[in-house]
C-alpha positions as CSV (number, residue, x, y, z in Angstrom):
1,M,-0.1,-0.3,-0.1
2,K,1.6,3.3,-1.4
3,V,1.3,6.5,1.2
4,A,1.3,9.9,-0.2
5,V,1.9,12.7,2.2
6,V,0.7,16.1,0.7
7,I,1.4,19.1,2.3
8,L,-0.6,22.5,1.3
9,N,1.9,25.8,1.4
10,W,0.7,28.9,1.3
11,N,3.8,31.6,1.9
12,G,4.1,29.2,5.1
13,K,8.6,29.1,4.7
14,K,8.6,30.0,8.6
15,L,6.2,26.4,9.5
16,L,8.1,24.4,6.5
17,E,11.0,25.3,8.4
18,Q,9.7,23.9,11.6
19,F,8.0,21.1,10.6
20,L,9.3,19.6,7.8
21,P,12.1,17.2,9.1
22,S,9.9,15.5,11.6
23,V,8.1,14.8,8.2
24,V,10.4,13.7,6.7
25,A,12.5,12.0,9.6
26,Y,9.1,9.2,10.0
27,S,8.4,8.6,7.0
28,K,10.3,6.8,5.4
29,D,7.7,4.5,3.8
30,A,5.8,7.3,2.0
31,T,6.0,10.0,-0.8
32,L,6.8,12.8,0.4
33,Y,4.8,16.3,-1.9
34,L,4.7,20.0,-1.2
35,A,1.3,21.5,-3.0
36,D,2.1,24.7,-3.5
37,N,-0.1,27.7,-3.2
38,A,1.5,30.2,-5.7
39,S,3.5,31.1,-2.6
40,T,5.8,34.5,-3.2
41,D,7.8,33.7,0.1
42,G,10.4,31.8,-1.9
43,S,8.9,28.9,0.2
44,V,9.0,26.2,-3.0
45,D,12.8,27.6,-3.5
46,F,13.4,26.6,0.8
47,V,12.7,23.4,-0.1
48,V,14.0,22.1,-3.5
49,T,17.3,23.5,-1.1
50,H,17.1,21.5,2.6
51,F,14.5,18.7,1.2
52,P,15.4,17.4,-2.3
53,S,13.6,14.3,-1.7
54,I,10.1,16.1,-1.3
55,Q,8.3,16.6,-4.9
56,I,7.2,19.8,-5.9
57,I,3.5,20.6,-7.2
58,Q,3.2,23.9,-7.9
59,N,-0.3,25.4,-8.0
60,K,-1.4,28.6,-10.4
61,E,-2.8,29.6,-8.1
62,N,-4.0,30.5,-4.3
63,G,-7.5,28.3,-4.5
64,G,-7.8,27.9,-1.1
65,F,-7.3,24.2,1.0
66,A,-10.4,22.9,-1.4
67,Q,-8.7,24.0,-4.8
68,G,-5.5,23.5,-3.5
69,Y,-6.0,19.8,-2.4
70,N,-8.4,18.9,-5.9
71,E,-5.5,20.5,-8.0
72,A,-2.5,18.4,-6.1
73,L,-4.4,15.5,-5.7
74,K,-5.7,14.9,-9.0
75,N,-2.9,12.8,-10.7
76,L,-1.2,11.0,-7.9
77,E,-1.4,7.4,-7.8
78,E,-0.5,6.4,-4.3
79,D,-3.1,4.3,-3.1
80,I,-3.6,6.4,-0.1
81,F,-3.7,10.4,0.4
82,C,-2.8,11.7,3.8
83,L,-3.9,15.8,3.4
84,L,-1.0,17.1,6.3
85,N,-1.2,21.2,7.2
86,S,1.8,22.5,6.8
87,D,2.4,23.5,10.7
88,V,1.6,20.0,12.0
89,E,4.4,17.7,13.7
90,V,4.0,14.2,13.3
91,T,5.3,10.7,15.4
92,E,7.7,7.9,14.9
93,N,5.8,5.2,13.3
94,W,2.8,7.5,13.0
95,L,2.0,5.5,9.4
96,K,2.1,2.3,10.5
97,P,-2.0,2.0,12.6
98,I,-2.6,4.1,9.9
99,T,-2.2,1.5,7.2
100,E,-2.5,-1.6,9.3
101,A,-6.2,0.3,9.9
102,F,-6.9,0.7,6.0
103,L,-5.9,-3.0,5.1
104,K,-8.2,-4.7,7.7
105,N,-10.7,-3.1,6.3
106,D,-11.8,-2.6,2.8
107,K,-15.0,0.1,3.0
108,T,-12.9,2.1,5.9
109,V,-12.0,5.3,3.3
110,I,-10.5,7.7,5.6
111,I,-8.8,8.0,8.7
112,Q,-7.9,10.4,11.6
113,P,-4.9,10.4,13.8
114,K,-4.8,11.7,17.9
115,I,-4.1,15.1,17.1
116,L,-2.6,16.3,20.0
117,D,-2.0,20.8,20.6
118,F,1.5,21.4,19.8
119,N,1.9,23.7,21.8
120,K,0.4,22.3,25.0
121,K,1.2,18.8,23.8
122,D,-0.7,17.2,26.9
123,H,-4.0,18.5,25.6
124,F,-6.2,17.1,21.9
125,E,-5.2,19.8,19.2
126,Y,-9.1,22.2,18.6
127,A,-8.9,21.7,15.2
128,G,-10.1,17.7,15.0
129,A,-8.9,16.1,18.8
130,A,-10.0,12.4,18.9
131,G,-12.2,12.2,16.0
132,G,-15.5,14.3,15.1
133,F,-19.2,14.4,15.2
134,I,-21.8,16.7,14.4
135,D,-25.9,17.6,16.3
136,K,-28.7,17.7,14.3
137,F,-28.2,21.3,12.8
138,G,-24.9,20.9,12.3
139,Y,-22.3,22.2,14.7
140,P,-19.3,20.0,15.3
141,Y,-17.7,18.9,18.3
142,C,-14.9,16.0,19.1
143,R,-13.9,13.1,21.0
144,G,-11.5,15.7,23.3
145,R,-13.8,18.7,22.3
146,I,-17.1,21.1,22.9
147,F,-16.6,24.4,22.2
148,N,-13.5,26.1,23.4
149,T,-13.2,23.4,26.4
150,I,-10.2,21.3,25.7
151,E,-9.4,18.2,27.2
152,K,-6.2,16.9,28.7
153,D,-4.5,13.6,26.8
154,S,-5.2,11.3,29.8
155,G,-5.7,8.0,27.7
156,Q,-8.1,8.5,27.4
157,Y,-9.1,7.8,23.5
158,N,-6.6,5.9,23.0
159,D,-8.9,3.6,21.3
160,S,-10.1,2.9,17.6
161,T,-14.0,3.7,16.6
162,D,-16.0,5.2,14.0
163,I,-16.1,8.8,13.7
164,F,-18.4,11.2,11.4
165,W,-15.1,13.5,10.2
166,A,-12.3,13.9,10.0
167,S,-10.4,16.8,10.9
168,G,-8.8,18.4,8.0
169,A,-5.6,18.7,9.4
170,C,-4.2,15.4,9.5
171,L,-6.8,13.6,6.9
172,F,-6.2,10.6,4.8
173,I,-7.9,9.5,2.6
174,R,-7.8,6.4,-0.9
175,N,-6.9,7.7,-3.7
176,K,-10.3,6.0,-5.5
177,A,-12.8,7.2,-2.5
178,F,-11.7,11.1,-3.4
179,K,-11.5,10.5,-6.6
180,K,-15.5,8.8,-6.6
181,L,-16.2,11.8,-4.4
182,N,-15.1,14.9,-6.6
183,G,-13.3,15.8,-4.0
184,F,-13.3,18.7,-1.9
185,D,-15.8,21.1,-2.6
186,E,-14.6,24.6,-4.1
187,T,-17.1,26.6,-3.2
188,F,-16.5,26.3,0.7
189,F,-12.4,27.5,0.0
190,A,-11.8,27.0,3.4
191,H,-12.7,25.1,6.5
192,M,-15.8,23.0,7.0
193,E,-15.0,21.7,3.9
194,E,-13.4,18.2,5.4
195,I,-16.4,18.0,7.5
196,D,-18.3,18.3,3.5
197,L,-16.3,15.5,2.2
198,C,-16.7,12.8,4.8
199,W,-20.3,13.4,5.1
200,R,-20.4,12.5,1.3
201,A,-18.5,9.8,1.9
202,K,-21.1,8.3,4.8
203,N,-24.2,9.0,2.5
204,S,-22.3,7.3,0.1
205,G,-21.7,4.1,2.5
206,F,-18.0,4.3,3.4
207,N,-16.4,3.7,7.2
208,I,-14.7,6.6,8.7
209,Q,-12.2,6.1,11.4
210,Y,-9.9,7.4,14.4
211,I,-7.2,5.4,14.7
212,G,-5.2,6.7,18.5
213,T,-2.6,4.4,18.8
214,S,-1.1,7.8,15.8
215,K,-0.5,10.5,17.3
216,V,0.4,14.5,15.0
217,Y,1.0,18.1,17.3
218,H,-0.9,20.7,15.7
219,V,-0.3,24.2,16.3
220,G,-3.6,25.3,14.4
221,G,-4.6,28.7,14.1
222,A,-0.9,29.2,12.0
223,T,-2.6,30.2,9.2
224,L,-6.0,31.6,9.9
225,K,-6.2,32.1,13.9
226,N,-9.6,32.0,15.6
227,T,-9.8,35.9,16.7
228,N,-10.0,36.4,12.9
229,P,-13.6,37.5,11.6
230,Q,-12.9,36.2,8.5
231,K,-12.5,32.7,9.9
232,T,-15.9,32.8,11.5
233,F,-17.7,34.0,8.8
234,L,-16.2,30.4,6.7
235,N,-16.9,28.6,9.6
236,F,-20.3,30.3,9.7
237,R,-20.6,29.8,6.0
238,N,-19.8,27.4,5.7
239,S,-21.1,24.5,8.2
240,L,-24.7,26.0,6.4
241,F,-23.5,24.4,3.0
242,A,-22.8,21.1,4.5
243,L,-26.0,21.0,6.6
244,T,-28.0,21.3,3.4
245,K,-26.4,19.6,1.0
246,N,-25.8,16.5,2.8
247,A,-28.9,16.6,5.7
248,K,-31.5,14.0,6.1
249,G,-34.7,15.5,7.2
250,T,-37.1,17.9,6.7
251,L,-34.2,20.3,5.6
252,F,-36.6,24.5,5.7
253,T,-37.1,23.1,10.2
254,I,-34.2,22.0,10.9
255,I,-32.4,25.8,8.3
256,F,-34.5,27.5,10.8
257,I,-33.8,26.4,13.8
258,R,-30.3,26.7,12.5
259,L,-30.9,30.3,12.1
260,I,-32.3,31.5,15.4
261,L,-29.1,29.8,17.1
262,D,-26.9,32.0,14.8
263,G,-28.1,34.9,15.5
264,I,-28.2,34.4,19.0
265,A,-24.1,32.9,18.6
266,G,-23.8,37.0,16.9
267,I,-25.8,38.8,20.1
268,K,-23.3,36.8,22.4
269,F,-20.4,38.6,20.0
270,L,-21.5,41.7,20.8
271,L,-22.2,41.2,24.6
272,E,-18.2,40.0,23.9
273,L,-17.5,43.5,22.8
274,Q,-16.5,41.5,19.3
275,P,-19.0,42.8,17.1
276,K,-16.8,42.5,13.3
277,H,-17.7,38.4,14.3
278,T,-21.3,39.4,14.5
279,L,-20.7,41.1,11.7
280,A,-19.1,37.6,10.3
281,I,-22.3,36.2,10.2
282,L,-24.1,38.1,8.9
283,K,-22.0,38.2,5.9
284,A,-22.0,34.2,6.4
285,H,-26.1,34.0,6.3
286,F,-26.0,36.2,3.3
287,S,-22.9,34.3,1.3
288,Y,-25.2,31.3,2.3
289,Y,-28.5,32.8,0.7
290,R,-26.3,33.6,-2.4
291,N,-25.1,30.3,-2.6
292,L,-28.4,28.2,-1.8
293,K,-29.7,27.4,-5.2
294,Q,-26.5,25.8,-6.2
295,M,-26.4,24.1,-2.8
296,L,-30.0,22.8,-3.6
297,I,-28.6,21.2,-6.9
298,N,-26.2,19.1,-4.8
299,R,-29.0,18.2,-2.0
300,K,-30.3,16.6,-4.9
301,A,-27.6,15.3,-5.8
302,Q,-27.2,12.9,-3.0
303,K,-29.4,10.5,-3.3
304,V,-28.6,8.0,0.0
305,K,-28.6,10.2,3.4
306,I,-27.9,8.5,6.7
307,N,-29.0,9.5,9.7
308,Y,-26.1,12.0,10.5
309,Y,-26.2,12.9,14.2
310,Q,-26.4,11.2,18.0
311,R,-27.0,15.0,19.7
312,T,-29.6,17.4,18.7
313,S,-28.0,20.3,20.3
314,I,-24.6,20.7,21.1
315,V,-25.1,23.8,21.8
316,I,-28.3,23.1,24.7
317,D,-26.4,20.4,25.8
318,Y,-23.6,22.7,26.7
319,F,-24.6,26.0,27.5
320,V,-28.0,25.1,29.4
321,N,-27.1,21.5,30.5
322,K,-23.2,22.5,30.9
323,K,-22.2,18.9,29.6
324,R,-18.2,20.3,28.9
325,Y,-17.2,16.9,28.1
326,F,-17.7,14.1,25.5
327,N,-18.0,12.0,27.7
328,S,-20.7,13.1,29.5
329,L,-22.5,13.3,26.5
């Protein structure tokens, strides 16, 4: 089983200097690629000079995460793609448990390892933690992270289990499945596109797993910090995109309640004196309405829609019922 580790880069020379050494050292059995989104900071020259074993894929423009990976992966022939953020430190033998899991089950097409915080290594990292789920209204949460409550890693998620979505910070996917699913939806640009991809995989009858015996350390927010309103915009809009395209059930009711919940989130940002984030939510909804027709067309293309949620509202669980940890749900 051949593995391609593909790192998408846009003006991330400093991150590459810091994190490529671990990837090169601990990925001897994989082919390494740098997929560059038209960087202007000398990233490519740096990699060519200092890491000649890494193959370069030069994209013509910065099309974001979705388009960048779609372009980079279309001509690769390895059996498994590992989509790895440039701000991830990998560990010794990180690939072996993943490839073994793929070999055990042909239906498993996407896998995520344990993702810990690079800056606080005994805690999970926000983006993915120990595998993701969503509630009825499309809000994501993870084993090890619900909203901003992040658990300490005490070995509680050293297992292997089915999950609903895998984090794009370190996502393994079979080549054939990625292409059968037509890759990422480029309308998303960045953020939540991996949830949409996983959702479509689930609707197609595929399996997604978390493998806790493989671990990596992720900085998180290195490209776009959580404090940036643009990230709020993309997360809220793209979550609505994924919900509209893929959710089973009466869409009008789901979206109506979701809009109310987003409105409450906007008020919360105002009370916290973060009006730019409130404005970002408003912009997200306007962008959603502009793209609604296409999302509904994409929804019709999903012939099978699975029961996608285990919790009706993670918002109520967390903020009203004070259930802050995954094992209390």
